[in-house]
C-alpha positions, 0 to 999 in steps of 0.5 A, spaced: 500 499 500 502 506 498 503 511 503 499 517 505 499 522 501 499 529 503 497 535 499 505 537 498 507 531 494 506 531 488 502 525 485 505 523 478 500 521 475 492 521 474 493 513 476 496 515 482 492 520 486 486 515 482 489 510 488 489 513 493 483 516 493 480 508 494 485 507 499 482 513 502 475 511 501 478 505 503 479 507 511 475 513 511 480 517 511 477 524 510 484 529 510 487 524 506 481 524 502 480 532 501 488 532 500 487 530 493 482 535 491 484 541 486 484 547 489 480 550 485 473 552 488 469 549 482 470 542 485 464 538 484 462 532 487 455 528 486 455 520 490 449 516 488 442 519 488 444 525 491 445 532 489 450 536 486 456 538 492 460 544 489 466 546 493 472 543 498 467 545 504 460 541 502 465 535 499 469 534 506 462 535 509 458 529 504 464 524 506 464 526 513 458 524 513 458 517 509 464 516 513 459 516 520 456 511 518 463 507 517 469 507 512 467 506 504 469 498 502 469 500 495 475 497 490 475 499 482 474 494 479 474 496 472 477 502 469 477 506 462 481 512 462 481 518 457 488 522 458 490 528 454 495 533 456 493 536 463 486 533 464 485 525 465 478 522 465 477 515 468 469 512 468 469 506 474 466 501 475 466 501 482 464 494 487 462 496 494 461 489 498 457 490 506 455 485 510 447 485 511 443 482 515 441 478 509 449 476 509 455 480 504 452 483 499 455 486 492 453 493 489 455 496 482 457 503 482 459 507 475 463 512 477 467 518 473 474 522 476 476 528 472 483 529 474 487 535 473 495 537 472 497 542 477 502 545 481 501 540 486 501 534 481 494 531 479 488 532 483 481 531 483 476 535 480 470 531 479 466 525 482 460 523 479 457 516 482 451 513 480 447 507 482 449 502 477 445 496 475 445 488 476 448 487 469 454 491 470 459 488 472 467 487 470 467 485 463 470 478 463 476 481 457 483 485 460 483 489 454 486 495 453 483 500 458 487 507 454 483 510 450 486 515 445 
């Protein structure tokens, strides 16, 4: 596992930032999570079934509310990448496993993560997630994951 990335650490790639993002979610580490976001006032987050949340303070509050119920056991299951100089868009199929009264349940979430290259390296500018459907499972092949 990669060490915690403080805000002053240069993150060399969008993939590094994404790995840190999902690790922070899994650990419920709000400070680490927020250090990955861009300093831009227009950063945006949409949680499944939720409203658009804009700005660092509002995004932090939304994740604090989520973490109040425990960590988020989310794993990126399939990532498709569209990259350009200074910007990367990742379409992610997220797998969330949770223990419920009915036993272990798996939920699929479709997320789009937008990364910008900043003076501090790659930072998250937008995270938009929506509930997936039962047929939204990883494709059975391991073809290319970068779109050009």
